[in-house]
N, C-alpha and C positions, 0 to 999 in steps of 0.2 A: 234317108240317112239323116240322123240328127246333127244339127249344127253345133260345132264346138264353141265354147265361150272364148272371146278374145282376151288375150293376156296383155292388157294395156300397160301394166308395169314393165313387162319384158320389152314391149315395143318402145316405151319411153327410155328405158335403160339402154337399149341397143342404139337408138337414135342419138342420144346425148353423149354416148361414149365414143362417137366417131371423131377422129382427129380434127376434121373440119369444124365440127360443132364446138369442140374444146377450144380451138383457136378463136372462133367467133366470140365465145363467152369470155375468154381471157381478154380479148380486145375491148369488149364493152366494159368489163370491170376496170381495166386500166384507165379508160377515159373517165369513168365515174370517180375513181380515186384522185386523178389529176385535178378535177374540178372541186372535189371535197377539200383538198389541201389548200387550194387558193381561196375559195369562197366560204368554206365551212359547211358543215352538214345541214344546218338549218336553212341556208340559202337555197339548197337544191332539194330539200325535202318535198316529196310529192311531185317533183318535176323530172324531166328526162334530159339527158345529155345528148345533144344533136351534133353531128358532124356537118359543118358547112359544106364541105366537099365529101360525099360519102366514101367510105372505105372501098366499096365496090367499084368506085370510079377513080381510084388512085389517091384518095385522101389519106390523112394520117391521124394519129392520136395526139399530135402536138397541140399545145394550148391554143395556138392561133387558129386551129381548125375546129375548135369546140365552142359550143354555146349552150346555155340553159334555156329550155323551152317547155311550155306546158305540153302535156300528153296530146291534147287535141291539135295544137299547132304542129307538133312534130309528125303526127299521123297524116295531117293534111299535106304537109310538105312532101312526105314520101321519100323517094330515092332520087331527088332532083339536085 
């Protein structure tokens, strides 16, 4: 029996349209906008916005819980 080709576009569309993923994306965008307003786009260009206390552990998108980090440092920190 021949294998069917995987429909990656459909899988991507189905995954990213889930309410949980929409909420996660919205939360990330809100945090980034908050920092852009305060620091300016050039200050955060090429960097990531990190939550000092992760959202998954009860953190918020308030300014006091956000910090700008390099991609490497943010990945190293993980969900701690």
